[in-house]
Every structure is written in C-alpha cells, then in structure tokens.
C-alpha positions in Angstrom: 0.0 0.0 0.0 2.8 2.3 0.9 4.3 1.8 -2.7 0.9 2.6 -4.2 0.7 5.9 -2.5 4.3 6.7 -3.4 3.6 6.0 -7.2 0.3 7.9 -7.0 2.1 10.9 -5.3 4.7 10.9 -8.1 1.9 10.7 -10.8 0.1 13.7 -9.2 3.4 15.7 -9.0 4.2 14.7 -12.6 0.8 16.1 -13.8 1.3 19.2 -11.9 4.7 19.9 -13.5 3.2 19.6 -17.0 2.0 23.1 -18.1 -1.4 23.1 -19.4 -1.7 24.9 -22.7 -5.0 26.6 -23.5 -5.8 29.3 -25.9 -8.9 31.4 -26.4 -10.3 31.8 -29.9 -9.5 35.4 -30.6 -10.3 37.4 -33.8 -7.5 40.0 -34.0 -8.6 43.5 -34.7 -7.0 46.1 -36.9 -7.1 49.7 -35.5 -6.5 52.5 -37.9 -6.5 56.2 -37.0 -7.6 57.9 -40.2 -5.5 60.6 -41.7 -7.8 63.5 -42.4 -7.6 66.1 -45.1 -9.0 68.7 -42.7 -10.1 68.9 -39.0 -12.6 71.8 -38.8 -16.1 72.0 -40.0 -17.9 75.3 -40.2 -21.4 76.0 -38.9 -24.4 74.6 -40.6 -22.3 72.9 -43.4 -21.1 69.6 -44.7 -17.3 69.8 -45.3 -15.5 67.4 -47.7 -13.0 65.8 -45.2 -11.5 62.7 -46.8 -9.3 59.9 -45.3 -7.2 57.2 -46.7 -9.0 54.2 -47.9 -9.3 51.1 -45.6 -10.1 47.6 -46.7 -13.2 45.7 -45.6 -12.8 41.9 -45.6 -15.8 39.7 -46.7 -18.2 38.8 -43.9 -16.6 41.6 -41.9 -18.0 45.1 -41.1 -16.3 47.9 -39.4 -16.7 50.3 -36.5 -16.0 54.0 -36.3 -14.9 55.9 -33.1 -14.9 59.6 -33.7 -13.5 62.1 -31.2 -14.6 65.7 -31.7 -15.5 68.8 -29.8 -17.6 72.1 -30.6 -16.2 75.6 -30.2 -18.9 76.4 -27.6 -22.2 75.3 -26.0 -24.5 73.3 -28.3 -25.9 69.7 -28.6 -26.3 69.6 -32.5 -25.4 66.4 -34.4 -22.2 65.9 -36.1 -22.5 63.4 -38.9 -19.6 61.3 -40.3 -20.3 60.1 -43.9 -18.4 57.2 -45.4 -18.1 56.4 -49.2 -17.4 53.0 -50.6 -15.3 51.6 -53.6 -14.7 48.3 -55.3 -11.2 49.1 -56.2 -9.9 51.7 -53.5 -9.7 54.4 -56.3 -13.1 55.2 -57.6 -15.5 56.3 -54.9 -19.3 56.4 -54.8 -21.0 59.8 -55.0 -23.3 58.6 -52.2 -22.3 57.9 -48.6 -24.0 54.6 -47.6 -22.5 54.6 -44.2 -23.4 57.6 -41.9 -23.1 58.0 -38.2 -24.7 61.0 -36.5 -23.8 61.7 -32.8 -24.8 64.6 -30.6 -22.2 67.1 -29.6 -21.7 68.1 -25.9 -20.5 71.7 -26.2 -16.8 72.0 -25.3 -16.7 68.6 -23.7 -14.9 66.2 -26.2 -17.3 63.5 -27.5 -16.0 60.0 -28.2 -18.7 58.1 -30.1 -19.0 54.6 -31.5 -21.0 53.0 -34.3 -20.8 49.5 -35.8 -21.4 48.9 -39.5 -22.3 45.1 -39.5 -21.5 43.1 -42.5 -25.0 41.6 -42.9 -27.7 44.2 -42.7 -30.3 44.4 -45.4 -29.7 47.4 -47.6 -26.9 48.8 -45.5 -24.5 45.9 -44.8 -20.7 46.3 -45.4 -20.4 42.7 -46.6 -20.0 43.3 -50.4 -17.7 46.3 -50.4 -13.9 46.2 -50.8 -12.9 49.7 -49.4 -14.3 52.5 -47.5 -13.1 56.0 -46.4 -14.4 59.1 -44.7 -15.8 61.3 -47.2 -17.4 64.3 -45.5 -18.6 65.5 -42.0 -21.7 67.5 -41.4 -22.0 70.0 -38.7 -25.8 70.8 -37.8 -24.8 73.5 -35.4 -25.8 76.9 -36.6 -23.5 78.7 -34.1 -20.5 76.5 -33.3 -17.7 75.1 -35.4 -16.5 71.4 -35.0 -13.0 70.3 -34.4 -12.3 66.7 -35.2 -9.6 65.4 -32.8 -9.4 61.9 -34.5 -11.4 59.1 -36.4 -10.4 55.7 -35.6 -11.6 52.5 -37.5 -11.6 49.1 -36.2 -12.2 45.9 -38.3 -11.2 42.2 -38.4 -7.7 41.5 -39.8 
C-alpha cells in the first residue's frame, strides 16, 4: 500500500509539472487612425473631409470611433459620412454609411458606431474599401474640431 501511495504521489506531481496549454479563440482587430484632409467644420455645413481608404474583408463590417468637440455650448448632431469603392480608387458619390452623434459643447465626445456585414440594404459585406468622405455640422452657431477618427475591423 505504501508503494501505491508513493507511485500515486509521483503521478500527481508529474501532472502538476506539465504546463497546461490553453488558448482562447480570438479574432484579431485592426485599428486605424484615419489621416484627415481637414479637421474643422464650419457652422451649418457639410465639409469634404476625406481620409485614406481602408479595406473591408468579406463577412466583416467595421466600427468607427470619432473624437470631436464644438467651439462652444451646443448639442447639435455631427455626422460622419463614409463612401465606398470596389477598387480603392473610384468612390461612390453617395455615402451609404453615416453616423450621427450629438455634440456636448466644449466637452469632447468620443462616439462609437458599428457597421455590420449583414444588414439588409446597408451591410458592409460586399464592399472592398471605405473611407471618410465628409462631415456634417448641424450647429448653426458653433464650429466642430475633429480630434481623431479611428476605425476598427477584422484582420
């Protein structure tokens, strides 16, 4: 019996010495801070503010995280408009992906919107590239300063 417990103890110790390898299934994300052609939008206007193209993989959407602030007190919407392309060179004249978020005066707003791949009439599944095309400022009294626009999508 003593020999049995000795062997059992050695087996338990041996199992404890073997590192258990486990991995979570993770889909890596690609973060891109867009380079903008301008960072200020005047009152009550849509400014053409373009960015570099970013690819969209099949069965994958993208999310947008804008960071902006108004020049004074107001809660008007700021709308980010994205154009799409099949080749990364020729862009649509319409912006099928738009994200409107309310401003908070001089307090910076960091928004979030997800454009899913499979949404009837508005999904990002069958496009190859997207880019920021314009920004609309609905405030009639305050300008908008865009601090950054970050895109996240699957690798």
